[in-house]
N, C-alpha and C positions, 0 to 999 in steps of 0.2 A: 366116192367123193361127193356125189350129188346129195346123198342122204346126210352126210356130215354138214354140208353147207346148209341144207334145209333145217337141220336141228339148231344150228347156230343162229340162223335168221329168226327161227321161232322163239328162241330164248331172248334175243334182242327185242323182239316185238313185245314179248310178255313183260320185260323189264321196263320198257319205255311207255307202255300203255297206261293211260290215266286210271286212277282208282275210282270206280263208279259206285262203291259201296256207300250205304247211308249211315254206317257206323262212324261216330265222331270219336277220335282218339283223345283221351284226356289223361292227366297225371294224378287222378284221384287215388291211385294205389299208394302214393307216397304219404298221404295224410289220413289220419283216423278221424272219422266223422264224430265219434263219441268221445273224443279226447276232452278231458275236463281240466286240462292244464293249459293256461293261456299266458303268453309272454308278450309284453308290450315294451317297446324300446323306451328307456328312461329319457326324460327331458334333459337335454344338455345344458348345464349351468355355465354361462360364460365366465371366463377367468377374471373379468373386470367387475363382476358383481360382488357386493359385500359378503355374500354367503361363501364365495370362493376365496376372496382376498383376506378374510379374517377380521374385517372391521365390524365390531359388534354394535356400533352406534353411528348415527349420521352426524354431520357437522352441525354445530350449534352456532348460528349466526347471531351477531349483536342486534339489538332492537333498531328498527329503521329510524325512529325519532330521536335516537341518541346522537350527540355531537361527535364529530370525528376526533381522533386521538390528539391531533395537534391543535385543536380549537377548544378543548374542554376548559382551559384556564384563561380564556380570552375575556378581558374586562369589557371590551366594546360590545361583544355579543350578549352580555348580560342585560344591557339596556337597549339592544337592537330590536327591531320589529320582528314579528313571528315569521313573516315571509323571508326576511333576511336570514334568520336563524335556520329556516328550513333548507336553505342553500348549502349549509355546512353540516347537514345530517347525512347519515349513511344512505338514506333513501334517494338523495339527489347526487350521489357520487358513484364512482366505479366500483365494481365487484372486488377489484384488487385491494381496495382500502379495507374492506371487511375481512378479506383473507389474511391481510397483514396483522390485523388485531387478533384474529383467532390463532394465528401462528405464534404471536408473542405470548398469548395466554398458555398455549400448549408447551412452549419452550420453558416457561417458568416452572412447569411441573417436573422436568427431567434434567435441566442443565446443571452442570457441576458447580459452576460459580457464575458471577454476574457478567464476566467477559467470555463465557463459553460460546463459541460459534462453530466449532469443528469436531466436537466429540461425537462418538457413535450415537449416543442417546439423543443429542441435539439434532443430528441429521435424520434419524429415524422419526423424531417428532415432527420436523419440518415436512418430510415426505408424507407422513400420515395426514397432516392437515391438507396438503395439496391433493392427495388421493381422494379424500372425502369431498373436497370441493369439486374435483372433476367428476366424481360419481354423481354428485348433485346435478351437474350439467348434463351428463349422459342420461339421467333419469328424465330430464326435461326435453332433451334433444337426442333421442336414441339413434339417429342416423348420422351423427357427427363423427365421421371416421377419423379425423385428425385428433380429436380429443380422446377417442377410444385408443388410438395408438399410443399417445402420451401416457394415458392411464395404465395401459398394460406394461409399458416399460418401467414406470414408476413402481408398480406393484412388484415386479420381478427384482428391481433394484433393492427395494425395502426388504424383500424376502432374503436376498443375499446378505444384507447387513445384519438382519436378525439371526441368520444361520451362523455368521461369524461371531456375533456377540454371545450366542448360545454356546459356542465352542470355547470361547475365552473366559467368560464369566457367567455361569448359569444363574446365580442369584440375582445379578443385575438384569439378566435377560427376563427372569420372571417378574422382577419389580417393574420394568418398563412395560411389559404386557399388561400388568395390573393398572399402571398409571394411565396408559393410553387406551385402555379397554380394547385390547387386541387379542386375537387367537391365532397362534402360529400354526400354519398349515404347510408343512414341508412337501416337497415333491415326493411322489411314491418311489420306492426303490426299483420297482419294476412296473412298466406301463403295460397293462393288460387290456387289449381291445374288447369292447362289448359286442358280443355276437349272439345271434339268436340260438345257435346250437348250444353254447355254454349255458345260456340262460335257461333253456329248456331242460338241460341235464340237471342243473341245480334245483329247478322247480320240481322235476320228477323225483329227485332224491328226497326233497322235503315232503312231497305228497306221499311217498312210500313210508317215510318215517311217521308222518301223522296218521296214516292208515294203520300202521302197526301199533302205534300208541292207542288209537281208538279201540282196536280189538283187544289189546291188553287191559284197558280200562273196563271194557264191557265184561271180559272174563273175570276180572277182579270183583266187579259188582255181583256177578253171578255166584262167585264163591262166597262172598260176604253174606248173601241171602241164605246160603246153605250152612253157614258157620254154626248157627245155634243147633240145628238138627245134628250136625256132625259132632259137636261137643257132647250132646246128649247121648248119642250112640256110643261115643268113645267112653263116656263115664260108665254106661251100662256094661260095655264089653270088658273094661278093666275090672269092675266089681265081679263080673261073672268069672273071669279068668282067675282072679285071686281066690275066689270061693272054691273053684274046682281044684286048684293047686293044693289048697289046704285040706280038702276032703280026700284027695288022692295021696296025700302025704309025700309030696314032691317038694323040692326047693322052691320057695315062693320068689318069683322074679319081679313082682309088682308090690311096691310099698304103699302104705296108707298115705304117705306124704304126696305121692304122685296122684293118687285119687283125689285128695283134698285140693291139690293145686288145680286139677281139671274142674272140680266142682266150683271152686272160687272163680275161675276164669269164666265158667258158664253163667254164674250169677251176675258177675259184673257186666258181661256182655248183654245179658237179658235186661238188666236195669237200664243200661245205656240206650238200648233199642226202645224201651218203653218211654224213656224221656224224650227221645227224638220223635217218636210217634205222637206224643202229647203236644209237643211244640208245633208239629205240622198240622195237627188237628185244630189247635188254637188259631194258627195263622189262617187256615181255611175258613174258620168261623168269622174272623175279622174281615176277610175278603168278601164273604157273602153278605155281611152286614153293610159294608161300604157300597156294594152293588145295589142293594135294596134302597139305600139312601139316594 
């Protein structure tokens, strides 16, 4: 019993004793130092940016020195002072006045008739103008969370209307995209998370394919350099075999047409190689002349 107790206490002491070794444990075994494949997490594009929403152009504001819509035909302003006229321009009024003008211009492009206020095309055009206006605000004030929330909701709503219009009338859907300069970007069928492991697998596969292609190209160039000597040897061997078969009075398996075809192929390849060599030589001479200048 005493020996068993002593052994147990010795084991406990050995387990609880601190490690005094100077060796520092590390996880370098999990990574290769000579790995030539690097993966970097792609920059996340926010859903409210034009790149993701599908707006191919920014909002075009009216000129600031133009009179507002309801004062363009005013007779009093024609004879008024410049300071008074300036009070009725877009520069001295609210942003909403400019948004209304741009909305009316956009609606004229897609509305079905002069009293159209509730068609799908008219609603999509109105939402597009508002989205581009809010995108302009977010560009100036990127920390405005309220505007970002409104913008995200509007983009999703317009995407829903576009999806329905695409389902109902595809020709009209294409026409409205062309009129409003939009690009439809539907939701993906399957959301795939971006992970380092998947990225490295794809990069490794591409690296292996590129390596294989490089080796095949190098081998092809090597064979092309030996092509002339191969055809020359082939021509000699065919002529020798035909001559031997005739002398030995056995059935001739090689025709003159086959020999002529190989001879023609050899001459064409040789002439093409000579032309390429002359072009390279002329180019080198021009480069040397330019360097001397």
